Phi, psi and omega in degrees: 000134171260128189265138180258125180301140184297328184293315180297320184293323172295321182296322178299316182291318175300320173300314182304316186283326183286335172294317182294327175291315188286324193307313178306319177302319181297315184297322183290317177300317180296322179296322180293327179289328184285323193289336173291141188241154177259126178228149183269155179253142169234126182233134179231122179191182177273114184267141178304126176066010175228357176080191177285136184213157171250121177257127185228158162288162169299154173068017167268121186302148182299328177301315180294324177296317174293314176304324182294325175282319182286311185269341179244303179299306186285343178276332193260338186245130175239104188299332180280334182223065178294154170295168181292161176305151178064014174284149175222156170210169179228162183216150173218115185220135164264127173262345170202178180281355176245013185221115191234133174228119182226160184166199195225151169237127177235142178239092181206163168081171175237153180279188178289345174260014177083009189270150182259194181045062173249119188289151174229101176269123170235117186235149179250126173266124180233131173259144180118157187297147179254114181253186183299318187293313178297321175300314181296326176289328180292315179301318176299320174302315181299322182285330184274323187117179189290164174286315177228143174222118184258129169300156184306325180296327188265353182287147176249165185291334174240147183245137174275142176295155184239161177257137182255110171281177172296148184305324179287356187257007179206161181238134186261147174281347171239142185290153176266189174221129180278125173285129176310158183293320186293325179290321172303309181301321176298317182297311179299324169309305182301315182300321174291333171274006176072028184262149182287146184266138174210113181224136168231100197262101183247086179299152188277118177289159176294150181315317183249037175294101180228176177208139182291125178241137172274119183252136177234161176061029181225151185286176185290151189246131183268153188289157180280128175220002171282110188294353181271352193300134168274125184275312171189178182283341181279354194297143180296150183290351176311131165292135178245137176270169178309313173298325177297314183296318180305312186278334192251338173283091188263357188228140172238135184289164181298329178292330178291327182300323186280350181050055179263145175298141179287339179223074177294160181269086179301325175307319178299319176303316182298321183293332176297312187302311181305312184295311184293322177297321177289329189250332176272111180295125174115326186275124190253338192200139174207151177201156182253124186231149177275162176295336179286351182090035179249138172284127184262331178237163166307132172289115184255121182068021175206138181286142185300315181298321174291324171299311187297312183296307177295328180286322187289326181284323181286326178296320180290332169299318184297317189294320179297315179302320182294321182290310186288328177251006183052039172276149187258319178227170177204152184255323178197163172230138184231151171239125184245141176213162176309330185271341174163209192218150168227123186234129175243117184240145181270117175272319176219171183313329189230024181222126190232138171253118181257123183241130178243132177221166172276187181284128178205175177291120185300328182289321179291325179298313182291315180296323175290327173297310178310320179293315175304313176305310182295330178294319184287321176300328177302311182288325177296327183263009179054035181286149178277346185275003186293135175235159174284173182299128171223167190289144181280340189262138173286178182299315183292326173298321179302312191293316180299318181294318175301313175299321175304310182297327175300317182291336190274346180279143185291134184283153182279336184266164181290142186252122175258131181252145181277147188199182173285143173282141177253125179288126187246000000 
């Protein structure tokens, strides 16, 4: 029989007791190491001198990038009826049981052209099965805010993936948004039933959520006194009387400055394009485009992709010219070639008309474009002075122009010029 020294036995017992004390802490430490997740980033916003762009981390599928734009950005942001300044929202959407996208929408700041209401979408892309623990971690992250937040001026073309820790282990530079408990319960119920989660939480802002905005290049603005004035679709359903609106509504958005209709008749704009192209010799194509790069009308006589690309480049050039030359406003920007002209004209601060023509007199083209712009403005303002297309020239002017064109044509017969006789 082997005898074990009592001293050695006590040491083993003491070690075992210490292990029992430390073991829960070891489990906690392991849990904290396992919990952080690696997520890819997607950011959609207006970059200085580049316009609206989508920036993504590597290895994010193109399908996810397209869904981010089509099903989140376009669904949550209305350029014609933006939410108030400093507004924020969150989204959480599964495209499959192993592909999850969640993040934030912020509406704040101005772009390099001085325009307000610039959206900033920041999304995290997570791969892998979503369970209750991960869902709880995502909800905590949405409530805390982004891990890192880079201002538009500091964004680069490529984004690095980030590690998503537990919500209590980091502090965000931008506020998050707590999803109400009843919505969280619905999410967990869907998770238990193995149903795909789709949530876009856009909270209704307070009735008087305003911000001081510096407005330039506009005439004097009369205060809003009409109690039936619609602030936005995000406005609270609380009824406002006239005194409340007059005293509390201190800011008028840029869309209000233009006195535009909330639902313009874009089909009327397309009819103008068709009439001009059919009746005005030289104009080949036209389209109406928003500052965000969205086609507002059907592109007539010009391919949509080409129209969007050219408009984006021309708007960026305008921004550079304003910065470098200290210009405050502009009417149009044109590209002239022996084959024709391409002109981008500003109808409103966030609305542009792109015209494509064949080779023609630039003076007549400028006059006709100004006339088209006025017609578009009349439609957006529901003006009664709008009239259908008519010729810009009087009968006498048309005859003079026809005679002028005749003199410019090459004669069919040989022309002999008077000169000195040369002795041979």
